[in-house]
C-alpha positions as CSV (number, residue, x, y, z in Angstrom):
1,M,120.1,-201.3,141.7
2,S,122.6,-199.2,139.8
3,V,126.3,-198.8,140.3
4,H,125.4,-195.5,142.4
5,E,123.4,-198.0,145.2
6,H,126.0,-200.3,145.1
7,I,128.7,-197.6,146.2
8,E,126.6,-195.8,149.2
9,A,125.8,-199.5,150.2
10,I,129.2,-200.8,150.4
11,N,130.2,-197.2,152.3
12,R,127.5,-197.8,155.1
13,F,130.5,-200.4,156.4
14,S,132.9,-197.6,157.9
15,E,134.7,-197.2,161.3
16,T,133.8,-194.0,161.0
17,E,130.9,-192.0,160.4
18,A,130.0,-190.3,157.0
19,N,130.4,-187.1,157.9
20,T,134.5,-188.0,158.9
21,G,135.1,-190.1,156.0
22,Y,135.0,-193.5,155.7
23,S,137.5,-196.2,157.2
24,R,137.8,-199.8,155.9
25,P,141.1,-201.4,157.5
26,T,141.8,-204.4,155.5
27,F,140.4,-207.6,157.1
28,S,138.2,-205.3,159.9
29,E,134.5,-205.7,160.6
30,S,133.9,-203.2,158.5
31,W,135.9,-204.6,155.5
32,R,134.7,-207.9,155.6
33,G,130.8,-206.2,155.7
34,A,131.9,-204.5,152.5
35,R,133.0,-207.5,151.0
36,D,130.6,-210.0,151.8
37,Y,127.8,-207.4,150.6
38,V,129.6,-207.4,147.0
39,I,129.6,-211.7,147.5
40,D,125.5,-211.4,148.5
41,E,124.3,-209.5,145.8
42,A,126.2,-211.4,143.4
43,A,124.7,-214.7,145.1
44,R,121.1,-212.9,144.4
45,A,122.0,-212.5,140.5
46,G,123.4,-216.4,140.3
47,A,126.9,-216.2,141.0
48,E,129.6,-217.8,142.7
49,H,132.3,-216.9,144.7
50,M,135.9,-218.2,145.4
51,I,138.4,-217.3,147.6
52,D,142.1,-217.2,146.8
53,A,144.7,-217.8,149.5
54,A,145.8,-214.3,149.8
55,G,142.1,-213.2,151.0
56,N,141.3,-211.8,147.5
57,V,137.4,-212.7,146.4
58,H,137.0,-214.2,142.8
59,I,132.8,-213.9,141.4
60,R,131.8,-215.2,138.1
61,S,128.1,-215.8,137.1
62,S,127.1,-219.7,137.1
63,E,126.4,-219.2,133.4
64,I,130.0,-218.5,132.3
65,G,131.6,-221.5,135.5
66,W,134.8,-221.7,136.6
67,E,136.6,-223.2,133.2
68,A,136.0,-220.9,131.2
69,P,138.2,-217.7,129.9
70,V,137.0,-214.6,131.0
71,W,137.9,-210.6,131.8
72,L,138.5,-209.7,134.6
73,S,137.4,-206.4,136.6
74,G,137.5,-205.1,140.1
75,S,139.6,-203.4,142.5
76,H,139.5,-203.1,146.3
77,V,137.7,-202.2,149.4
78,D,140.0,-201.0,152.0
79,S,140.7,-197.6,152.4
80,V,142.7,-195.4,153.6
81,P,141.9,-194.0,157.1
82,S,138.5,-191.4,156.6
83,G,139.4,-191.6,153.1
84,G,136.2,-191.2,150.2
85,K,133.5,-193.1,149.1
86,Y,135.0,-193.9,145.3
87,D,138.5,-195.1,145.5
88,G,138.6,-198.8,144.9
89,V,135.1,-199.1,145.7
90,M,134.0,-197.9,142.0
91,G,136.1,-200.5,140.3
92,V,134.2,-203.5,142.3
93,A,130.6,-201.7,141.9
94,V,131.1,-201.1,138.3
95,P,131.6,-204.7,137.2
96,L,129.1,-206.2,140.0
97,E,126.4,-204.4,138.5
98,I,127.7,-205.5,134.7
99,L,127.3,-209.0,136.5
100,R,123.9,-209.0,137.3
101,R,122.8,-207.3,134.4
102,R,124.6,-209.1,131.8
103,P,125.2,-212.9,133.5
104,E,126.2,-214.1,130.2
105,L,129.0,-212.2,129.7
106,P,132.5,-213.8,130.3
107,L,133.7,-211.5,133.2
108,E,134.8,-212.6,136.9
109,V,134.7,-209.6,139.7
110,V,137.5,-209.5,142.0
111,I,137.9,-207.5,144.9
112,F,141.4,-207.3,146.3
113,A,142.9,-207.1,149.6
114,E,144.8,-204.4,151.2
115,E,145.4,-202.0,148.0
116,E,146.0,-198.7,150.1
117,G,148.7,-200.2,152.3
118,T,147.8,-197.9,155.2
119,T,146.4,-201.5,157.1
120,F,149.8,-203.2,157.0
121,G,152.3,-200.7,155.6
122,L,152.7,-202.2,152.3
123,G,150.4,-201.7,149.4
124,L,149.1,-203.7,146.5
125,L,149.4,-207.1,149.3
126,G,146.3,-209.0,147.8
127,S,147.7,-208.3,144.3
128,R,150.9,-208.9,144.6
129,L,150.4,-212.4,146.9
130,W,148.1,-213.3,143.8
131,T,150.6,-212.9,140.7
132,G,153.8,-214.3,143.1
133,A,155.0,-210.7,142.9
134,L,155.8,-211.0,146.8
135,P,156.9,-214.0,148.3
136,A,154.6,-215.6,150.5
137,D,156.4,-215.7,153.8
138,R,155.9,-211.7,154.0
139,V,152.3,-212.7,155.4
140,F,154.3,-213.2,158.8
141,D,156.5,-209.8,158.6
142,L,153.5,-207.5,157.9
143,R,151.6,-206.2,160.8
144,N,148.7,-204.0,161.4
145,A,148.0,-201.2,164.1
146,H,147.4,-204.0,166.1
147,G,150.5,-205.7,166.8
148,E,148.4,-208.8,164.2
149,T,150.3,-210.4,160.6
150,Y,148.5,-210.3,157.6
151,A,148.3,-214.4,158.2
152,A,147.0,-214.0,161.7
153,A,144.4,-211.3,160.9
154,G,143.2,-212.4,157.3
155,A,143.4,-216.7,158.8
156,S,139.3,-216.2,159.0
157,L,138.8,-214.5,155.7
158,G,140.8,-216.8,153.7
159,V,144.4,-216.1,154.1
160,D,146.3,-219.5,153.6
161,P,150.4,-218.7,153.8
162,D,150.6,-222.9,153.2
163,R,148.3,-222.2,149.8
164,L,150.3,-219.5,149.4
165,S,153.5,-221.3,149.3
166,H,152.3,-224.2,147.5
167,P,149.0,-223.5,145.9
168,T,146.6,-226.1,145.2
169,N,144.7,-224.7,142.9
170,W,144.6,-222.4,140.2
171,T,142.7,-219.8,142.6
172,D,145.9,-219.6,144.8
173,R,147.9,-217.6,142.0
174,L,147.1,-216.2,138.9
175,D,146.9,-218.4,135.6
176,P,146.9,-216.2,132.9
177,A,145.5,-218.8,130.5
178,R,142.0,-218.8,132.3
179,Y,141.1,-214.9,131.5
180,L,141.1,-212.5,128.5
181,G,142.5,-209.4,130.4
182,M,141.5,-207.0,133.0
183,V,140.2,-203.8,133.1
184,E,140.3,-202.1,136.1
185,V,137.6,-198.8,136.8
186,H,139.0,-196.3,139.2
187,P,138.3,-192.4,139.7
188,E,140.9,-190.4,138.0
189,Q,142.4,-188.7,141.4
190,G,143.1,-186.0,139.2
191,L,141.7,-182.7,137.9
192,S,142.1,-183.0,133.7
193,L,139.1,-185.2,133.4
194,W,137.0,-182.8,135.7
195,R,138.5,-180.0,133.8
196,A,137.6,-180.9,130.5
197,G,134.4,-181.4,131.2
198,R,134.7,-185.3,129.9
199,A,133.2,-188.3,132.1
200,I,136.1,-191.1,131.5
201,S,139.3,-192.2,129.8
202,A,141.1,-194.7,129.0
203,V,144.6,-195.6,130.3
204,E,147.3,-197.1,128.9
205,R,150.3,-197.0,131.5
206,I,151.1,-196.2,135.1
207,N,153.4,-194.6,136.2
208,G,156.5,-195.5,138.2
209,R,157.5,-195.1,141.5
210,R,160.3,-194.6,143.5
211,Q,160.4,-193.7,147.1
212,F,163.4,-193.0,149.2
213,E,164.3,-192.2,153.2
214,L,166.4,-189.4,153.7
215,A,168.0,-188.7,157.3
216,I,169.7,-185.4,158.0
217,R,171.8,-184.9,161.1
218,G,172.9,-181.7,162.5
219,Q,173.7,-180.8,166.4
220,A,170.9,-180.2,168.7
221,N,171.6,-177.3,171.1
222,H,169.8,-174.5,173.3
223,A,167.7,-172.4,171.1
224,G,168.8,-169.0,173.4
225,S,172.4,-169.4,173.4
226,T,173.5,-170.7,170.5
227,G,174.1,-167.9,168.1
228,M,172.7,-168.0,164.4
229,N,176.1,-168.8,163.0
230,D,177.1,-171.5,165.2
231,R,173.8,-173.6,164.0
232,R,173.4,-176.9,163.0
233,D,169.7,-177.2,162.2
234,A,168.6,-179.9,160.9
235,L,165.1,-178.8,160.3
236,T,166.4,-175.5,158.3
237,G,168.3,-177.9,156.0
238,A,165.3,-179.9,155.3
239,A,163.1,-177.0,154.7
240,E,165.3,-175.6,151.8
241,L,165.7,-179.3,150.4
242,V,162.1,-179.4,150.3
243,L,161.6,-176.6,148.3
244,E,164.5,-177.8,146.0
245,I,162.6,-181.3,145.6
246,E,159.5,-179.2,144.6
247,A,161.6,-177.2,142.2
248,L,163.0,-180.4,140.5
249,G,159.7,-181.6,140.7
250,R,158.3,-179.0,138.5
251,R,161.4,-179.2,135.9
252,L,161.1,-182.5,135.2
253,N,156.8,-182.0,135.0
254,E,157.5,-179.4,132.1
255,E,160.0,-181.9,130.2
256,L,157.7,-185.2,130.9
257,P,153.9,-184.2,131.9
258,Y,152.7,-186.5,135.0
259,S,156.1,-186.5,136.6
260,V,156.2,-185.3,140.5
261,L,157.8,-185.5,143.4
262,T,156.5,-185.3,146.9
263,T,158.0,-185.0,150.2
264,G,155.3,-186.4,152.5
265,I,156.6,-187.1,155.7
266,I,158.9,-184.9,157.7
267,N,159.9,-185.8,161.9
268,A,161.9,-183.4,163.6
269,R,163.5,-183.6,166.6
270,P,163.7,-183.1,169.6
271,N,161.4,-181.5,169.0
272,A,160.9,-179.1,171.2
273,A,160.1,-175.1,171.2
274,N,163.5,-174.2,173.0
275,V,165.9,-176.7,171.6
276,I,167.4,-175.9,167.9
277,P,166.8,-179.7,165.9
278,G,169.3,-181.9,165.6
279,A,167.8,-184.5,163.7
280,V,165.3,-184.7,160.5
281,D,163.8,-187.6,158.6
282,L,162.2,-186.8,155.4
283,S,160.3,-189.1,152.8
284,V,160.6,-188.1,149.0
285,E,159.1,-189.5,146.3
286,I,159.4,-189.4,142.6
287,R,156.8,-191.2,139.7
288,S,157.2,-191.2,135.9
289,Q,156.1,-193.2,133.5
290,D,159.7,-193.1,131.9
291,S,162.1,-195.4,133.7
292,A,165.1,-192.9,132.3
293,L,163.7,-189.8,133.9
294,L,163.0,-192.3,137.2
295,D,166.8,-192.5,137.1
296,R,168.1,-189.2,136.2
297,G,165.3,-187.6,138.8
298,E,166.9,-190.1,141.5
299,Q,170.6,-188.9,140.7
300,D,169.3,-185.2,140.8
301,I,167.6,-186.0,144.6
302,C,171.0,-187.6,145.4
303,T,172.9,-184.6,144.4
304,I,170.9,-181.7,145.2
305,A,170.5,-183.2,149.3
306,T,174.0,-183.7,149.4
307,E,175.2,-180.1,148.1
308,R,172.6,-178.5,150.4
309,C,173.2,-180.1,153.5
310,A,177.0,-179.8,153.0
311,A,176.6,-176.3,152.6
312,R,174.8,-176.1,156.3
313,S,177.6,-178.2,157.7
314,L,174.8,-181.2,157.8
315,E,175.2,-185.1,157.5
316,I,172.4,-186.8,155.2
317,T,171.8,-190.5,154.0
318,V,169.5,-190.7,151.1
319,T,168.1,-194.7,151.4
320,R,165.8,-196.0,148.6
321,S,162.8,-197.8,150.3
322,E,160.4,-199.0,147.8
323,T,160.7,-199.4,143.6
324,V,158.1,-199.5,141.3
325,T,158.8,-199.9,137.3
326,P,156.6,-197.9,135.1
327,S,153.8,-200.3,133.9
328,P,152.8,-200.2,129.9
329,L,149.6,-201.4,130.0
330,D,147.6,-202.8,126.8
331,A,146.9,-200.4,124.2
332,G,144.7,-202.9,122.0
333,I,142.7,-203.0,125.3
334,A,142.4,-199.6,125.8
335,R,141.6,-198.7,122.2
336,A,138.7,-201.4,122.7
337,L,137.5,-199.4,125.0
338,Q,137.7,-195.8,123.3
339,H,135.9,-197.7,120.2
340,A,133.2,-198.8,122.5
341,A,132.5,-195.2,124.0
342,T,132.5,-194.1,120.2
343,D,129.7,-196.7,119.7
344,G,127.8,-195.2,122.5
345,G,128.3,-191.8,121.7
346,H,131.0,-191.2,123.7
347,D,134.8,-189.6,123.0
348,I,137.3,-190.6,125.3
349,E,140.9,-190.3,124.9
350,I,143.6,-192.6,126.1
351,V,146.2,-191.4,129.2
352,P,148.5,-192.8,131.3
353,S,147.9,-192.9,135.4
354,G,150.3,-190.8,138.1
355,A,148.9,-193.3,140.8
356,L,149.3,-197.0,141.3
357,H,146.8,-199.9,141.2
358,D,146.5,-203.1,141.3
359,A,146.2,-203.0,137.7
360,A,149.9,-202.3,137.2
361,I,150.8,-205.4,139.5
362,V,148.8,-207.6,137.2
363,A,149.7,-206.2,134.1
364,P,153.0,-208.1,133.6
365,H,151.1,-211.3,133.8
366,L,147.9,-210.4,131.3
367,P,146.7,-208.0,129.0
368,T,145.4,-205.1,131.3
369,A,143.7,-201.9,131.2
370,M,141.9,-199.3,132.9
371,I,138.7,-197.0,133.2
372,F,139.5,-193.2,134.2
373,V,135.8,-191.9,136.1
374,A,135.6,-187.8,136.1
375,S,136.6,-187.0,140.0
376,R,135.7,-183.3,141.0
377,D,138.4,-181.1,141.8
378,G,140.9,-183.6,141.3
379,I,140.2,-184.5,144.8
380,S,140.7,-188.0,146.4
381,H,141.8,-190.1,149.9
382,N,139.5,-187.5,151.5
383,P,136.1,-187.1,152.5
384,E,135.4,-184.6,149.4
385,E,136.2,-187.1,146.5
386,Y,133.3,-187.3,144.3
387,S,132.4,-188.6,141.1
388,R,129.1,-187.6,139.0
389,P,126.4,-191.0,139.1
390,E,126.4,-190.5,135.4
391,D,130.1,-190.6,134.4
392,I,130.3,-193.8,136.7
393,D,127.3,-195.2,134.6
394,T,129.0,-194.3,131.3
395,A,132.3,-195.9,132.8
396,R,129.8,-199.3,133.0
397,E,128.4,-198.7,129.8
398,V,131.7,-198.9,128.1
399,L,133.1,-201.6,130.1
400,E,129.9,-203.8,129.4
401,R,130.2,-203.1,125.7
402,M,134.0,-203.8,125.2
403,I,133.8,-207.3,126.6
404,A,130.1,-207.9,124.8
405,T,132.0,-207.1,121.6
406,N,135.1,-208.9,122.2
407,P,134.2,-212.2,124.0
408,A,137.3,-213.7,123.3
409,G,139.6,-210.8,123.8
410,V,141.3,-208.2,122.0
411,V,144.7,-208.5,119.9
412,A,147.6,-207.9,122.2
413,A,149.2,-204.6,121.1
414,R,151.8,-204.0,123.8
């Protein structure tokens, strides 16, 4: 089989029809089917699998065994609702095919549970639990749309809160001594590779992220009898603020490329045609590869929000809801990928990632890098998501060659 055929096969497991996108909530039947496909294909190639206490799947060739230090490569098979067929799945299918082709290589394939965050409300759960970045007891707090906790929904699929709290073997908690490093393959989710006509790039940094909840409060009132100069309209204040935040994002991006700001959620109340909105809740997110710029961006967001709302006699509170620090990846592995590409006749650049990935969670514990594959028009989290099969094959070829020429790891260059 080819990597492309694995991707097509995995995407047969979905809660929605292909023409409306692909939906695989973590621990759902469709997620289980996709996971089991990977396990079964690996078994046909003579591989064995283990499931850790967070519900992540680990697969190794029986020729390698579980004691030898290996390269780790994988991603996730959960999806956003009505998402594309490549996000996450590509990163599992590539090492699966390498394992099938080259069972003698020191490689472990991993499928991380709940990367997207759309099932249990928090992303990168599998990798966070496995590395200890998230307390084990959170599995009792996080719930899916059916009201099931992560612990309950994943109980039949390997999730074990007791083993998470008190690991009984090395698979339940990341042991860096058992790995040479990690490489995650992923669609770029941006335009640069597609626009430049390049197949892949190596990634040595993942942007940090801060998310905020903004609560704007004015006065709900009758839309027909309240004069324009007597209004405390929370929605018009929010509209002005959204545009100011966009302008701030453009300024910060000019200062440091790949820095972005986004307003993703707007909830206005009472949300009636003949009532002036009295309350608006917004989400604001800033991403950058530089912590100092994130600090300054946060200050600017607070200042802009306070000043704009004060000018309209509105009240506002700004609450930071999430912090993810920028993740420097391993320059040595990125260069090794670049050399492997050159040896195969490919010229690739080393770039940062604007999106978060499981690699960012693993990076503080293991030398880690990524391979990006060109995405048509930069589209992701969308049924229109597409990467060329030949570009995906290039990623497989480069990763396979890098592992084959670095069976004992590469020199760390953080």
